[in-house]
C-alpha positions in Angstrom: -0.1 -0.1 -0.1 1.7 3.2 -1.1 0.1 5.8 0.9 -2.9 6.1 3.9 -5.4 8.1 3.3 -5.8 11.1 6.1 -8.6 9.8 8.7 -11.2 12.3 9.5 -12.6 13.0 13.4 -15.6 11.4 14.4 -18.1 11.9 16.0 -18.8 9.2 19.6 -21.2 7.9 21.3 -21.1 8.4 25.3 -19.7 5.1 27.0 -19.2 2.3 24.9 -18.4 2.6 21.3 -19.2 -0.2 19.2 -19.1 0.3 15.5 -18.5 -1.5 12.8 -15.4 -1.4 11.2 -13.0 -2.6 8.2 -9.8 -1.2 7.6 -8.6 2.6 7.9 -8.1 3.1 4.0 -9.8 2.4 0.9 -7.4 0.1 -0.5 -8.1 -2.3 2.8 -10.6 -5.0 3.7 -11.3 -6.6 7.1 -14.4 -8.7 7.3 -15.4 -7.4 10.6 -19.3 -7.6 11.6 -21.4 -5.1 13.5 -22.2 -6.1 16.9 -25.1 -5.7 18.6 -26.3 -2.7 20.4 -25.0 -2.0 23.6 -26.3 -0.5 26.8 -24.2 2.8 28.1 -23.3 3.8 31.5 -25.5 6.8 31.6 -28.5 4.5 30.9 -27.5 2.3 34.2 -26.0 -0.7 31.6 -22.4 -2.1 31.7 -19.7 -3.0 29.6 -20.0 -6.3 28.6 -17.9 -9.0 30.4 -15.1 -9.9 28.0 -15.6 -13.5 25.9 -12.7 -15.7 25.3 -12.5 -17.4 21.9 -12.4 -20.6 21.5 -9.3 -22.1 22.7 -6.9 -23.8 19.6 -3.8 -25.4 20.3 -0.1 -23.8 21.3 2.1 -23.8 18.2 4.8 -24.5 20.6 6.1 -28.5 19.9 9.0 -28.4 21.1 11.6 -30.9 18.9 13.0 -34.4 21.1 15.3 -36.9 20.6 12.9 -38.7 18.3 11.0 -36.1 16.5 13.0 -33.8 14.5 12.3 -29.5 13.7 9.3 -29.3 11.9 10.2 -26.5 10.4 13.6 -24.7 8.8 15.8 -22.8 11.5 14.7 -19.1 11.6 10.7 -20.5 11.2 8.3 -20.8 13.7 6.1 -23.7 13.7 2.3 -22.8 14.0 -0.6 -25.3 14.9 -4.2 -23.5 15.1 -7.7 -22.7 13.9 -8.2 -20.0 11.5 -11.7 -18.0 12.2 -13.1 -17.0 8.4 -14.7 -14.2 9.8 -14.3 -12.5 13.3 -15.8 -10.1 15.1 -14.3 -8.0 17.5 -15.6 -5.0 19.7 -14.2 -1.5 19.2 -13.9 0.7 22.3 -12.5 3.9 20.7 -12.0 5.0 17.5 -13.5 7.2 14.8 -15.5 6.5 11.2 -13.6 7.8 8.0 -14.6 7.9 4.3 -16.7 5.1 2.9 -15.1 2.5 1.0 -15.4 1.0 -2.4 -13.9 -2.1 -0.9 -17.4 -2.9 0.4 -18.7 -4.7 -2.7 -16.5 -7.7 -1.9 -18.0 -8.1 1.5 -20.9 -11.3 1.8 -22.2 -8.9 4.8 -22.7 -5.7 3.4 -20.8 -4.2 5.3 -21.7 0.1 5.0 -19.0 3.0 5.7 -15.7 2.4 7.3 -14.4 2.4 10.9 -10.6 3.3 12.1 -10.3 1.8 15.6 -7.8 1.9 18.2 -9.0 -0.1 21.0 -11.1 -3.1 21.6 -12.7 -5.0 24.5 -10.4 -7.1 26.2 -10.9 -10.8 25.4 -14.2 -10.4 23.5 -13.1 -11.9 20.0 -16.2 -14.0 18.3 -16.0 -16.2 15.4 -18.7 -15.4 13.1 -17.9 -17.8 10.0 -16.2 -21.1 9.8 -12.7 -22.4 11.3 -10.4 -24.7 9.6 -7.4 -26.0 11.0 -3.8 -24.8 9.9 -0.7 -26.3 10.4 3.1 -24.6 8.8 5.7 -22.7 9.3 6.7 -19.2 9.1 9.6 -17.2 9.2 10.0 -15.9 13.1 11.8 -12.5 11.1 11.1 -10.6 7.9 13.3 -11.2 5.2 16.2 -11.5 5.0 16.2 -12.8 8.6 16.7 -11.2 12.2 18.9 -8.0 12.8 18.2 -7.0 9.5 16.5 -4.2 7.6 13.5 -5.4 5.9 13.9 -6.3 2.1 11.5 -3.6 0.4 11.2 -2.1 -3.2 10.3 -6.0 -3.9 7.1 -7.0 -6.2 5.1 -10.1 -5.7 6.6 -12.5 -8.1 9.9 -11.3 -6.7 8.9 -12.3 -3.7 8.1 -15.5 -4.5 11.1 -16.0 -6.2 13.7 -16.1 -3.2 10.9 -17.9 -1.2 11.3 -20.7 -3.4 15.2 -20.6 -3.8 15.0 -21.2 0.0 13.1 -24.4 -0.3 10.0 -22.4 0.8 7.0 -19.8 -0.3 4.9 -16.6 0.4 2.7 -17.5 3.1 -1.2 -17.3 2.2 -3.0 -14.6 3.8 -5.2 -17.4 6.3 -1.6 -18.4 7.5 0.0 -15.2 8.5 -3.5 -13.9 10.3 -3.0 -16.7 12.8 0.7 -16.5 12.9 -0.3 -12.5 14.0 -3.5 -13.3 16.1 -2.9 -16.0 18.2 -4.9 -18.5 19.9 -6.8 -15.3 21.2 -7.1 -13.9 18.3 -6.3 -10.3 19.1 -6.8 -7.1 16.6 -3.0 -6.4 17.2 -0.2 -9.1 17.7 0.9 -7.7 21.3 -3.1 -7.3 21.8 -6.1 -5.3 22.2 -5.2 -1.6 22.2 -2.5 0.0 19.5 0.5 1.1 20.9 3.0 2.9 18.5 5.8 2.5 21.5 5.4 -1.2 20.7 5.8 -1.9 16.9 7.6 0.5 14.3 4.2 1.9 13.5 2.9 5.7 13.2 5.8 6.8 11.9 6.7 10.0 10.0 9.5 11.2 8.1 10.9 14.6 8.7 9.1 17.3 7.7 9.2 18.4 4.2 11.7 15.6 3.5 9.2 12.5 2.1 11.8 10.7 -0.2 12.3 7.3 -0.9 15.4 7.2 1.3 13.5 9.0 4.1 10.9 6.4 4.0 13.6 3.7 4.0 15.7 5.4 6.8 12.5 4.7 8.9 12.9 0.8 9.1 14.3 -0.8 12.0 16.2 -4.3 12.1 13.6 -7.1 12.5 13.6 -8.3 15.5 14.9 -5.0 17.2 11.6 -4.1 19.1 11.0 -7.0 21.4 7.7 -6.0 22.1 6.5 -6.3 18.6 6.1 -10.2 18.7 2.9 -12.3 18.6 1.4 -14.7 20.6 3.2 -17.8 18.7 6.6 -15.9 18.8 6.7 -14.4 15.4 8.0 -10.5 15.3 7.4 -7.4 13.3 4.2 -8.4 11.7 2.2 -4.9 12.0 4.6 -1.9 11.1 8.2 -2.0 9.8 7.2 -3.2 6.2 4.0 -4.5 4.6 4.7 -8.0 3.6 3.3 -9.6 0.4 1.1 -13.0 0.7 -0.9 -14.9 -1.6 -4.8 -14.0 -0.8 -6.9 -17.5 -0.6 -10.1 -16.0 1.5 -11.0 -12.4 -0.5 -13.9 -13.9 -2.9 -13.2 -13.3 -7.0 -9.3 -12.7 -5.9 -7.3 -12.9 -9.4 -3.8 -12.4 -10.4 -5.2 -10.3 -13.8 -7.6 -7.5 -12.0 -8.3 -6.0 -8.4 -8.9 -7.7 -6.0 -5.9 -9.1 -6.3 -4.0 -12.4 -5.3 -1.0 -10.6 -4.2 -1.9 -9.0 -0.8 -0.4 -7.1 1.4 -0.5 -7.6 5.2 0.7 -6.0 8.3 0.8 -2.5 7.3 3.9 -0.7 6.8 5.6 2.1 9.9 4.3 5.4 7.6 1.2 7.0 9.7 -1.9 5.6 10.9 -2.2 2.5 8.6 -4.1 -0.7 9.6 -1.5 -2.6 11.3 -3.8 -5.1 12.6 -3.5 -9.0 12.6 -6.8 -9.2 10.0 -6.8 -6.6 7.1 -5.1 -6.3 4.2 -4.3 -4.8 1.1 -6.0 -6.1 -2.2 -5.2 -3.5 -4.9 -1.3 -3.8 -5.7 -0.8 -6.6 -8.7 2.0 -8.6 -8.5 4.2 -6.2 -10.5 4.1 -3.7 -8.0 6.7 -2.6 -5.9 7.3 0.4 -3.3 9.9 1.4 -1.0 7.9 0.3 2.5 6.8 -3.1 1.2 8.7 -6.3 1.8 8.0 -10.2 2.6 8.2 -13.1 4.9 8.2 -16.8 3.8 6.1 -19.6 5.1 6.3 -23.3 4.4 5.2 -26.8 5.0 5.2 -28.3 7.6 8.2 -31.2 7.5 6.4 -34.9 7.6 7.4 -36.5 11.0 
């Protein structure tokens, strides 16, 4: 995603704000559904108690002398359940300009909401569940301690992964690795925090050039709090990450929405920077100075 649109301030309900939302800009999609109305403190109601999502298997599968590692060095093994449609409850956010991307959602989402804080522990699967078991790079390509590689097309990213005996991640795999078993909106929890991950950055005033933007990258793994529950680093911010879209209806290699999809958001401004949304508007030959990737792989047969 090249840029993000400026988000206008909105008007809030008193007390608990519960609104439908997808992504912060017109080039993103996030199939989250509208929650039911909730009472406000002014009418004597209370904030709904957190409802834990259905627990899924932990991804930590320690190898033993009789069981070799299931993943290549530098990769993390993920095992869990992916939900096709997830509902979170927004506490703090603001409405933004309507999105043309609503045509891709079967539930007919209306409008867009940018949300920064959610009800803790409340993640409800309103779609189907499917088990996933795979390996994912623990750090952005090329690896730990390195600045993420950017200015690479989807084709080039796939080629580099294949050269390692790996492949680009599917978007459902990437989402599960980011959300963790409790399906948090951010890899680190329920509220956006620009001190935890490399997000919300701005080049020096009057200097918004390729060099200035690339200088805002940080070495992968250098922000210890920017880690998912499964132990995967820098999944939001730093560099947007190419994936193969297997969840968007009608995704194509030739037209928008494309199979070549970005996940995670980059470091600039207030882009999505959440686990679930994605940018589907860039074709496989697109590249930009804030767009990178990481690789995935199938689990080695035991």
